KEFIVEX-460559 format. One record per residue (C-alpha): residue in three letters; x, y, z. Coordinates in steps of 0.25 Angstrom, whole numbers, plus 5000, padded with zeros to 4 digits. Layout:
N
ALAXYZ;...
//
This chain:
372
MET481250804384;PHE481150674377;SER479850604374;LEU479450524386;SER478550434377;LEU479750374371;VAL480250334384;ARG478850274388;ALA478850194376;GLY480350154377;ILE480650194363;ALA481550314364;GLY482650304354;PRO484150314357;SER484250464356;SER483050484365;LEU483650384375;SER484950464375;SER484150594378;ILE483350524389;ASN484650484396;LYS485250624395;VAL483950694401;LEU483550584411;PRO483750644425;ARG483350784421;THR482250774411;PHE481750634410;ILE481350604424;ARG480250714426;ASN478750714428;ALA478450814417;SER477050824413;ASN476550764400;GLY475650874398;ASN474350814402;GLY474550824417;HIS475250684419;PRO476750684421;HIS477650604412;ILE478250484418;PRO479650454414;VAL479950314409;ILE481350264411;ARG481850144403;THR483250124406;LEU484150104418;GLY485050214415;GLN483850314414;LEU483350264427;ARG484650274435;ARG484850414430;TRP483450454435;ARG483750374448;LYS485050454450;GLU484350584449;ALA483250544459;ARG484350504469;GLU485050634467;LYS483850704470;GLY483550624482;LEU482150574477;GLU481550444482;VAL481150344471;GLY480150234472;VAL479950124462;VAL478650044458;PRO479049924450;THR478049874440;MET477849794427;GLY476849904422;ALA475349874418;LEU475049974430;HIS473849964439;GLU473450044451;GLY474249964460;HIS475550004453;LEU475050154453;ASN474850144468;LEU476350104469;VAL476750214460;ARG475850314468;THR476450274481;SER477850284476;LEU477650424470;ALA476950474483;ARG478150424491;HIS479350454483;SER479850564473;LEU480150464462;THR479450334458;VAL479950234447;MET478950144442;THR479650024435;LEU478849964424;PHE479549834419;VAL478849704415;ASN479949604421;PRO480149484412;MET480849404423;GLN479649394432;PHE478849324421;ALA479049184419;PRO479049134404;HIS477649094405;GLU477149214412;ASP476449344406;LEU477649434403;SER477249454388;THR475849494392;TYR476049564405;PRO475349704403;ARG476249814398;THR475549954398;PHE476650054399;GLU475850174393;ARG474650144402;ASP475550134414;LEU476150264411;SER474850334410;LEU474350274424;LEU475650324430;GLN475450464424;SER474050464430;ILE474550444444;LEU475650554444;PRO475450694448;PRO475850804439;PRO477350844441;ILE477650964450;SER478850994441;PRO479250944428;ARG480750934433;GLN480450874446;MET480950734448;ARG479750664454;GLY478750564451;LEU478750434443;VAL479650364433;ILE479450234426;PHE480650134424;ALA480250044412;PRO481449964408;THR481549864397;PRO481949714401;ASP483349744395;VAL483449854406;MET483049774417;TYR483749644412;PRO485049694405;LEU485549554404;LYS484249524395;GLY484049374393;GLU482949284398;LEU482049344408;GLN480849254409;ASP481349114409;LEU482349134421;ARG482948994418;ASN483649064407;HIS483849204413;LYS485249254414;GLY485449364424;VAL485149414438;GLU483849364445;VAL483449404459;ASP482749294467;VAL482249314481;ARG482249164485;GLY481249114496;TRP480349234493;ALA480149224478;ASP479749074476;VAL478449074484;MET477049114481;GLU477149204468;GLY478549154467;ALA478049004467;SER476949044456;ARG477949124448;PRO479349074451;GLN480049174442;PHE479249294446;PHE479949344459;LYS481349324453;GLY480949414442;VAL480349524451;ALA481549514461;THR482449534449;VAL481749644442;CYS481449724455;THR482949714459;LYS483249774446;LEU482249884447;PHE482649924461;ASN484149924456;ALA483750014444;VAL482750114451;GLU483450114465;PRO482050144472;ASP481950204486;HIS480650134487;ALA479850024479;TYR478349994478;PHE477649864475;GLY476249814477;GLN475749714487;LYS475049634476;ASP476449574473;ILE476749564488;GLN477649444487;GLN478449524476;ALA478549644485;LEU478949574497;LEU479949494489;LEU480549624484;ARG480749674498;ILE481549554501;LEU482349574489;VAL482749714492;LYS483149674506;ASP483949554502;LEU484649624490;LEU484949744500;LEU484349844490;SER484149984495;HIS483250034484;PRO482250004488;SER482449954502;PRO481549844507;SER480749944516;ASN480550034504;LEU479949924495;HIS478449954497;ILE477249864495;LEU475949934493;PRO474549874494;THR473949804482;THR473049884474;ARG471749814471;SER470449824462;SER469149854469;GLU468949694469;GLY470249674476;LEU471049624464;ALA472549664466;LEU472949754454;SER473949694445;SER474449714431;ARG474049574427;ASN472549604430;ALA472549664416;TYR472549514411;LEU471149484418;THR469849484411;PRO468649544418;SER468149404423;GLU469549374428;LEU469649514435;TYR468349474442;VAL468949354448;SER470349404451;PRO470049474465;VAL469849334470;LEU471249324475;TYR471149454483;LYS469849394489;ALA470549264492;LEU471749334499;TYR470749424507;ALA469949314512;ALA471149244518;LYS471649374524;LYS470349394531;LEU470349254536;TYR471649274543;GLU471249414548;SER469949354554;GLU470649234560;GLU471749324566;THR470649384575;ALA469949254578;GLU470349154589;GLY471349044585;LYS472149124574;ASP472549004567;ILE472249034553;THR473348974544;GLY473949014531;GLU473248894524;ASP471948954529;LEU472149084522;ILE472649014509;ALA471348924509;ALA470449044511;SER471049114499;THR471048994491;ARG469648964494;ILE469249104488;ILE469949074475;LEU469348934474;ASP467948984476;GLU468149094465;GLN468748994456;GLU467548904458;ARG466549014456;ILE467149064443;LEU467148924438;SER465848874443;PRO464748864432;GLN463748894443;THR464249034447;THR463349144446;GLU464449254446;PRO464849264431;LYS466049364434;GLY467349284433;LYS466649154429;GLY467649064422;VAL468849144425;GLU470049054428;LEU470549074442;GLN471648994448;LEU472349004462;ASP473849014461;TYR474149024476;ILE473749084489;GLU474749104500;THR475049164514;PHE476449204516;ASP477349284526;LYS477649424521;ASP479149414525;THR479549274522;PHE478549234511;GLN478349104518;PRO476949044516;ILE476049044529;ARG475448914533;GLY474848874546;PRO474248964557;ILE474649114554;GLY474349174567;GLU474049324570;ASN474549454564;LYS475449384553;GLN475949464542;PHE475749384529;VAL475349384514;LEU474149314508;ALA474449304493;GLY473949234481;ALA473849214466;ILE472849174456;TRP472649154441;VAL471449224435;GLY471349174421;LYS472849194416;THR473149304426;ARG473849274439;LEU473549374450;ILE474149384464;ASP473749454477;ASN474049464491;LEU473549514505;LEU474449554517;VAL474049504530;GLY474549574543;TRP475349674536;GLU475349784525;THR476249834514;SER477149954515;
//
């Protein structure tokens, strides 16, 4: 068998790649042990390799789940992979830092890229293989930009981009879309490509990016995609630190002082959710969307005042730059902002974004409903 390390690093030469192509279905996609109790995880780099693997899986009648990521894995990603592995014979974790969802001024060049660490984390959650020739378990699809965008050209400054773009209008230009106008066009485009490449039976996303996940359900419905179907695009609960901070690859940018301050967004959203739930059981039931936004905003502003005040007695986080981007309440189906009286038993989302230092963090809480 060829050296897996060459495929991991993406440096296999022409003769090696020729050998890989010849043996892909029968030899490449196996969870053979690496000798220390951890299984190898095959890494696919090209569309041809992926489609040969997918053809064999289909011929064997094996169900495939997909977990799209940009790498820099954390426990939230691993929980998505664990769920897919538990439910399906095969799981593809895609690892691709997508240029199109980064505007020219955003952090594409500095976004954390930790491939070997990611591979080690994934190996640590896989059970030893039952049989070295059994087509089961996890595969990584880690394409280059030229594979995902074969027309090449400009991918960050979309004013100069030539090629296909997927734009979910009416859902992609509010909240996160308003703060990052290019973001959802990039997400919708790359996920459409990944769904076409992998043809997954099921897909898994985290609740932390709730607007993204709900928008992708709309996308697969409106584009009549069957892999996955809207009902098979699953949203799993946000994984949090013990302090409540939603886990994110961008948390790696935070200093210790910034990490201390960062859970304030979760605390702010939680305060608004509790306010709604307490008012829902009281007489009147006339709490408004504005009330919830104000309750969350007050928590953020109080923390901002604390860390900037020279009189504060709590040194942790002192001097950290904290800025509110937005707090919003919106309908989970239409994305329409909720203002005025909410009423009883409504299903909506409380979401927000803040800047902590130079790092932008997002979070949300669901009210009246749960993820699937």
